[in-house]
C-alpha positions in Angstrom: 18.5 -15.4 -12.2 16.2 -17.2 -14.7 12.9 -15.8 -15.9 10.7 -18.8 -15.6 7.5 -19.2 -13.7 8.7 -22.0 -11.4 11.9 -20.0 -10.6 9.9 -16.9 -9.9 7.8 -18.7 -7.2 10.8 -20.4 -5.8 12.6 -17.0 -5.4 9.4 -15.4 -4.1 9.2 -18.1 -1.4 12.7 -17.6 -0.1 13.9 -15.2 2.5 17.6 -14.2 2.0 19.4 -13.1 5.1 22.0 -10.8 3.5 21.2 -7.2 2.4 22.6 -8.0 -1.1 20.4 -11.1 -1.3 17.3 -9.3 -0.2 18.0 -6.5 -2.7 18.5 -9.0 -5.5 15.3 -10.7 -4.6 13.3 -7.4 -4.6 14.7 -6.4 -8.0 14.0 -9.8 -9.4 10.4 -9.9 -8.1 9.5 -6.4 -9.1 10.9 -6.9 -12.6 9.0 -10.1 -13.2 5.8 -9.6 -11.1 2.4 -8.9 -12.6 2.5 -5.3 -13.7 5.7 -4.8 -11.9 3.9 -4.1 -8.6 5.0 -4.7 -5.0 2.2 -5.9 -2.7 2.1 -7.8 0.5 -0.5 -10.0 2.1 -1.8 -9.6 5.7 1.2 -11.5 7.0 3.7 -9.1 5.3 4.7 -11.6 2.6 5.2 -10.5 -1.0 2.3 -12.1 -2.9 2.2 -10.8 -6.5 1.9 -13.5 -9.1 4.3 -14.0 -11.9 3.8 -11.6 -14.8 4.7 -14.0 -17.6 6.9 -11.4 -19.4 9.5 -13.8 -20.5 11.3 -11.2 -22.6 12.4 -9.3 -19.5 15.9 -9.9 -18.0 15.8 -9.3 -14.3 19.6 -9.1 -14.2 20.0 -6.6 -17.0 23.5 -5.3 -16.1 23.2 -2.0 -18.1 19.9 -1.2 -16.4 21.2 -2.1 -12.9 24.4 -0.1 -13.5 22.4 3.0 -14.6 20.1 2.7 -11.6 23.1 2.3 -9.3 24.7 5.4 -10.8 21.4 7.4 -10.4 21.2 6.4 -6.8 24.8 7.1 -5.9 25.0 9.5 -3.0 21.3 9.2 -2.2 19.9 8.0 1.1 17.0 5.6 0.8 15.3 4.6 4.0 12.1 2.6 4.8 10.7 5.4 7.0 7.2 6.5 7.8 6.5 9.5 5.5 6.4 12.0 8.4 9.9 10.9 9.5 11.2 10.8 5.9 10.5 14.5 5.2 11.5 15.8 8.6 14.5 17.5 7.2 12.8 19.0 4.1 13.6 22.7 3.7 12.4 25.6 1.6 12.9 25.0 -2.1 13.0 21.2 -1.7 10.6 19.0 -3.7 8.6 16.4 -2.0 6.3 14.0 -3.8 3.8 11.8 -2.0 2.0 8.9 -3.7 0.0 7.2 -1.0 -2.4 4.3 -1.5 -5.7 5.8 -2.7 -7.8 5.1 0.3 -10.9 7.3 0.8 -12.9 8.1 3.9 -15.6 5.4 3.2 -12.8 2.8 3.2 -14.5 0.8 0.5 -11.6 0.7 -1.9 -11.2 -3.0 -2.2 -7.6 -3.2 -1.2 -7.8 -3.9 2.5 -6.9 -7.6 2.1 -3.5 -6.9 0.3 -1.5 -5.2 3.0 0.2 -6.2 6.2 -0.3 -2.6 7.4 -3.2 -0.7 6.0 -2.7 3.0 5.0 -5.8 4.1 6.9 -8.0 7.2 6.7 -6.1 8.5 9.8 -2.9 8.2 7.8 -4.5 10.1 4.9 -5.4 12.9 7.3 -1.9 12.9 8.8 -0.3 13.0 5.3 -2.5 16.0 4.4 -1.3 17.8 7.6 2.3 17.0 6.9 2.0 18.2 3.2 0.3 21.4 4.4 3.0 22.1 7.0 5.7 21.5 4.4 4.0 23.8 1.9 3.7 26.6 4.6 7.5 26.5 5.0 8.2 26.8 1.3 8.7 23.1 0.3 7.4 22.3 -3.1 4.8 19.6 -2.4 3.1 17.3 -4.9 0.5 14.7 -3.8 -1.2 12.2 -6.1 -4.4 10.7 -4.9 -7.9 9.6 -5.8 -10.3 12.1 -7.2 -12.9 11.9 -4.4 -14.7 14.6 -2.4 -13.1 13.4 0.8 -9.6 13.6 -0.6 -10.3 17.0 -2.2 -11.4 18.3 1.2 -8.1 17.2 2.8 -6.2 19.2 0.2 -8.5 22.2 -0.1 -5.7 24.7 0.3 -3.7 23.1 -2.6 -4.1 23.8 -6.3 -5.4 20.7 -8.1 -4.8 19.2 -11.5 -7.2 16.4 -12.6 -5.7 13.6 -14.6 -7.6 11.0 -16.5 -5.6 7.8 -17.3 -6.3 4.2 -18.2 -5.9 1.8 -15.3 -3.6 -1.2 -15.9 -3.9 -2.7 -12.4 -6.7 -5.2 -12.8 -5.7 -8.8 -13.7 -8.5 -8.9 -16.3 -8.5 -6.4 -19.2 -12.2 -6.3 -18.9 -11.9 -4.4 -15.6 -9.2 -2.0 -16.8 -11.0 1.3 -17.2 -10.4 5.0 -17.3 -9.7 6.4 -13.8 -9.5 10.0 -12.6 -6.8 11.1 -10.2 -5.7 14.4 -8.7 -2.4 16.0 -8.4 -2.4 18.5 -5.5 0.4 21.1 -5.5 
C-alpha cells in the first residue's frame, strides 16, 4: 500500500467488507494519519488527515510480524469497558485511558466522536475501577488533572505527570499539559 497523500484519502474513503481488508485499512490509516491518531466524526467515519510522514512504511513486514507475535493468544474485543473487564481477577492488571472529559464538558472534543464518552461514562468508569481495586485487581487510570476527575478517584493514589502535548495541528498550540495516573 503506497504512502502518498492521494492514496491515503482514497483508502480512508473506502469501506472493505472482509475482516482482513478492514484490519489492513486500520493499520494503514493509523500508521499514516496525523500523529498516528484514530478519530471519528459524528457519523462514525474515520476523519484524521494525512500525516505527511513519507518515510513510514505502512506495510513494514517486520513490524507487522512482531505485532502479530505479541498478540498471539490474546483476545481483542471492541467492548464497552465495563464488559471488557468483567472477568478481571485478583492480581490482574487493568489500565484505563479514557477520553479526558471533565464535568464542565468544555473540553473541545465533542465534535470529533460518533459516540461521546460522557461525564456519566467517567463516573461509571470510576465506579468500575473502584470495584476492581476492592477485589484486588491492580488498576491504573490515566486522566486529566482536574478537580472533578480527582474527586472521582479520591480513594486512589495519584501520580501527577507533566508532558508536552503533541495533539494540536499547529505547533503554536502544543503546550505542556498535566495529567494524573490513579492507582
